[in-house]
N, C-alpha and C positions, 0 to 999 in steps of 0.2 A: 336391873333390867325392867323396863315397864311392860305391862301387859301387851301394849301395842307392839313392842319389839319382839316379844315372844311369839306373837301370831303372824307377824309380817312375813317371816321367812317361809313357814309352811304354806301360807296363802299364795305367795309368789311362786313357790314350786308347783303347787296345784295349777295355777294359772298357766305356767309354761308348759306343763304336760298337756293340759287341755288344748292349748294353742297349737302344739305340734300335732296332736290328733286331728284337730280341725283342718290344719293345712294338708294332712294326708287324706282325710275323708273328702274334702271339697277341692281337691287339687285341680280337677278339670275345669272348675269355675274360677278358682283363685288365680290360676296361671295367666289366663288372658286379662283378667281384671287388673292384676299387678302390672302386667306389661303395658296396658292402656294408661294407667295412672302415671307410670314412669314416662311414657311417651308424651303425656299431657304436660308434665313439668318441663320436658325438653323443648317442646314446640311452643310453650306458652309465651316465652320472651319474643321469639320471631313473630308469633301471632299478634302480640301487643304492639310490636313495631309496625306491622302492616296495617293494623287497625287504626293506628294514629294517622296513617296516610290515606284513610278513606276506604279501605277494603272491608267489606262486611265479614263478620266472623264465620258465617256459613260458607262463604266462598273460600275463605282461607282454610277452613277445615276440609273442604272438598279437595283443594289443591294438595294439601299435605297428605291426607289419607289416600287420595287417588294415586299419588306418587308411590306410596307404600304398597298399594294393591298392585300396581303395574310391576313393581320390583318382584313381588311374590309370584305373580303369574309368569313372568319371564323366567324366574328361577325354576319353577315347577316344570315348565315346558323344556328348559335347557337340560335339566338334570334327570328328568323322569326316566328316560330310556337307559342311560348308562348306569344309574343307581340301581334300577330294577335288575338289570343284567348282572351287576356286581353282587348284589345280595343273593340272587338266584344261584350263581356259580360259586359263592363264597365257601361252602363246605368242601367241595371238590378242590378248590384252589388251595385251601389251607392244607389239605392232605398232600397235594402235590409239593407244596413248599416243605412240609415236614419230611417227605421222602427225599427231596433234593438235598436238604440239610444233612440228613442222615447219610446219604450216599457220598457227599463231598467232604465229610469230616472224617479224617483218618482215625481219630481217637474213638469215634463212635461207629466205625465200620463193623467191628465185631458185634456190638450191640445190635446194629441194624440187621446183620445176618441172623443173629439169634431170634430177633423179633420176627423176621420173615419166616424162619422155620417154624416158630411157634404159631404164627398166623396161619400157615399152611396146615399145620396139624389141627388147629381149631376148626378150619374150614372143612377138613375131611371128616372130622368127628361130630360136627354140630349139624343140626337140622336146618332146613332152608328157611323156616319161619323166623328163627332168631336173626338171620341175616337181613330179612325183609324189615324187621322192626327198626334196625339201625338206619336204613335208607329213609324210611318214613320219618324218623326223628329229624334227620337233616332237612328234609323238605318242610317239616312242620316248623322248625326254627326259622327258616327263611320266610315262610308265610307269616309267622308271628311278627317278624320285623317289618314286613311290608304292610301288614294290617294296621300298624301304628301310624302310617302316613296320613290316612284320612282324618284321624283324630287330631293330630298335630295341625294339619291344614285347617280344620274347623276352628281350633283355638286361635290360630293366627287371624282368620277372617273375623272372628268375634272380637278379638282385641282391636283390630283396625276399625270396625264399626263403632265400638265403644269409644275409641279415641276420637272419631269424628264428632260424636255427640258432646264429648268433654271439651274439645276445642271450640265447637260451635257455640257452647254455652258461655264462652268468654271467661270472665272472672266471677261468674255467679257463685260457684261453690266456694272459692277462696274468700270472697267478700262475706258470704254467709258465715264462714268459719270465723273470720275476724269479728263480725258483729255479735257472735255468740259470747264473746268475752266482754265483761263490763268495765274493767279497768283499762285505762289508756296504755299503761305499761305492758299489760298482757297483749293488747292489740298490736303494739309495736313489736313485741317479741315474736308473735305469730308471723307478722309480715316479714320480719328479718329472717326467720327460719325458712319461709317459703322462698324468699329472694335468694338465700344462699343455696338452697336445693336447686333452684333453676340455674344459678350461675355455675355451680360445680358439676351438675349433671351435664349441662351443655358443654362445658369445657372438657370434661372427660370424654363424652361420646363424640364430640367434634374432633378432638385430638386423636382419639383411638381410631376413628373412621379414616382419617387422613393417613395415619401410619399403616393401617391395614390395607389401604388401597395401594400404597407404595410397596408393601410387602407382597401383596398379591401379584403385582406387576413383576417384581423380582423373581417370585416363584415361577410364574409363567415363563419368563425368559430362561430361567435355569432348566426347567423341564423341556423347553424347546431345544436347548443346547444338548440335552441328553438324548434327544430324538424321539420323545414321547409324542404320540399322536393327540393326546388329550391335554396338551399344555395349557390351553386357554381355560378349560374346565378346572384344571388343578389350581390355576391362579385365582379363579373366582372362588373355589372351595377354600383356598388358603385365606382369602379375604374374609369370608364368612366365619370360618372356624376360629380365627384368631380373636374373636370376641369372647371365646371361652378360655378363661385363664388356665394355665398349666396343661390341661388335657387336650385342648384344641390342636396344639402343635403336634402332639403324639398321634392323634387321630388322623390329621391330615397327612403326616409323613407315612403312616401305615397304609393309607389309601394309595398314595403315590407309589410306595414300594410294591403294593399288590398289582397295580396297573403296569408297572415296569416288569414285574415277573411274568405277567400275562403276555406282554408284547415281546420281550426278549427271550422268555423261556429259560432264563439263567438266573442263578441266585445272586452272583456278585454285582451285576448291573443294578439289580433291585436294591441291594444294600447301599450301593453308591447313591441312588436316587433318594433313598430314605435319609442317608447322612447329609446330603445336600439340603434337603428340605429342613431337617433339624438344625443345620448350621445357620440357615437364613433366619429361622424363627428365634434361635438363640441370640443372634446378633440384635435382632429387634427387641427381644425381651430383656436382655442384659445391658444394652447400650442405648438404643434409640428411645424406647419408651420411658426409662427412668429419667433421661435428660428432658424429654418433652412434656411428660405428664406428671412426674412425681412431685414437682414443686407445687402443683395445683391440688394434688391428691396424694397424701401420704397415709398408707394403711399398714397395719401390722401384718407382715407377710404370713406368719403361721396362722393367724386368725383368718386372713383372707382365704388361705387354703382350706381351712376347716369349714368356713362358710360355703365355699364353692362345693366341697364334698357333701355338706349337709343338704344343700338345695338340689344337688344332683341326685341324692338318695330319695328325696321326697317329691321332686318335680322333674326328674330325668334331665334330658338335654336342655330344655327351655330353662330349667332352674339354674343351670350353670351360666346361662347368658345373663339372667337378671340378678345373679348373686352380687356382683360388684356394685351395680346401681343401688340395690337394696342396702348394702353395707354403707355406701356413701350417705344415703338418706338417714340411716340409723345413727351414724356418727354425728351428722349435723344436728339432729334432734337432741342427742345426748350432750353435745357441746353447749347447747343453748338452755338446757334445763339444769338448774342448780344442783339438784339431788343426783343427777346422772352424769355430771362432768367427769367423775372418776372413770366411768365406763367409756366415755368418749376419748379420754386420754389413753385408756388401755387399748382401744381399737386403733389408735393412731401410731404412726411410726415414731421412733425415739427422737428423730431430728425435726419433728413437726414444729412449725412456727406459723402463727396467724398474724396477719397485719391488723393494725388498729382499724376498727370499723367506725364509719361515720354514723350520723343520725339516720335511723331507718325511716322509710316512708310509712305513713299511716293509712294510705290509700293506694292500692296497686291497680286501680282501674286505669284504662288507657286514656 
């Protein structure tokens, strides 16, 4: 073993630890920057197409980011009141569901009666101050959740503004990156990597957006058949949450079940709404998406789950959204670098196959 081999592993470990700490420490800055860079790669190919037809890059950037800004504003106006009411009433709602479950379950009836008796004894023997602390805690948790909204909204606006400047710059940064390499082979490799990132991100996000739109329509129709008053909102929510792998479906089904419990004031209809939502998302996740998307993007499912969980831990909900695009970019880069091909193979699915690639372009300017 050479001295280089003996020091490479500790240095790599230190680098990874420092990188994770940096991602945690600078999360509020890195989240919108990462989202903007990924958006730039997605919009770069349509921007290049429109630029070849005479549209200036500034106008194209304004159209793309203006559309994103309109979508964000409409979503905020549409969901502001119902989400605020749901978060405000969530502690009481969960207690009502717990009591309903306990009262309707025959096996837990005795436990429910014992808990009620114990609760009555505690109330009679405890002072009033202790009970007030519990109420304040519920309100504080709701206020904490609601206070996160301005921070997330600020990150979204910052990401959109940065996306505008990146798109308006055209291929400036990409060309400078290519020019920083002296060898023609390295320049071709960089162009090929960027081209594959744009292709696969565009294919993935375009395909998943179309699938999510159909899923949201199906969810809205199903909730309308159940008689829920917020069927349209639940359809839009299902469309948005399905960008989050694994957890998005559970979160959306939970919200639908809670709204059904509020409207019907019974447990079984709420469970039926929950099961309907989960059935639709399961059909999408197990049948539709693998057929439409997996041929373009094959990823190791356990690794994908761990990556989503990791980014959820360090970057909360936004991290779950960007986890899959980040993993796609990481796999493409690893596949193109000789020393990291083993990692790219590990990140991919066992049935992964790549077509033969033609000669890469050396200039990606429009």
